[in-house]
N, C-alpha and C positions, 0 to 999 in steps of 0.2 A: 717579455715575449708576448706577442699579440695574439690573444685568444687561441692559444695553442690547442687546448683540449677540444674546443668546438670545431676548429679547422680539421684536426686529426680525425674527428668523428665522422666526417663526410666520406662516404664510399662513392667514388665517382662512377662506379659500375651501376649504382642505383639511378644515376642520371642518364648514362649511356646504355640503356636497356637494349636498344636495337642499334647496332653499330657494325660497319663492315670490318671483318676480322683483320684485313691488311692494314687498316689505319688506326684501329683501336689502340694498339700499344703506343703509337705516336701521339694520339690525342691524350691518353692517360699520362704519358711522360710530361707533356706541357702543363696539364692540370696539376700534377704532383709538383712540378718545378715551381709553379706559382704559389701553391700552398706552402712549400718549404720556405720560399722567400718571405711570404707574409708572416709566417710564424716567427721568423728571426727579427722582424721589425719591432722597435720599441713602441710601447703603447701610445706615445705622443707623436707618432709619425704624421706629418702633414698629409692631408688628403691628396694633394697634387702628387706627392711621391708614391703613394699607394696606387693612384691611377696610372702612373707610368709603368708599374709592374703589370697591371692588367693590360695596358696597351701593348707591352712587349709580348705577353702571352698570346693575345689575339692576333698580333702580327705574325707570330710563329705559326699559329693555326692557319692563317691565310696562306703561308708558304706551303704547309702540308696540303691544303686544298688545291693549290696551284701546281703541285709536284706531278709532272707528266709521267714519272717513272712508276707512280702508284696506280693501281687498277681503279681504286675507288676515290671518291671525293667526299666532301662534307655535304650530305643531302639533308632533307627535312628532319629526319629522326635524329641525326647527329647534331644538327644545328640546334634543335630544341634542347637536346641533352647538354650540349656544351653551354648554351646560354643559362640553363638551369643551374649547372654546377658553378659557373662563373658568378652569377648573381647571388647564389647561396654564400659563396666565399665573400663576396662584396658586402652582403648584409651583415655578416659576422664582424667584418672589420670596419663597419660604420659607413659604407658608401650607400647612397640613395639609389636603389634600383629603379625608382620612378623616373629618374633622369635618363635611363636607358643608355648609360655611358658606353656599353659594349658596342652599340650601333655606330659610335664615332669611328671605329677602326675595322669593323667586321666586313669582310668581302664575301662571305659565304652565306 
């Protein structure tokens, strides 16, 4: 199991200090889903496979931001919080945050 204790120790609410109440549960759901998937990976998982999980999560977040039925979208505070949480998880599983990989898929 990949860095389970370190990943479980992350409280995403620490990253999303300021967040619209209507989208917060949706954002937390995606972050938790990614964390759960990362924890289940074997330690020798190739970087490319790990990045695909991050890409899927960011694409799900893009859909939340684009959802016209929601009153709120992902604004500056949420964007910074999401990037913080995603890069923290990425650092734990050995991704290089300097490469700013989240920017490859992020539309918010």
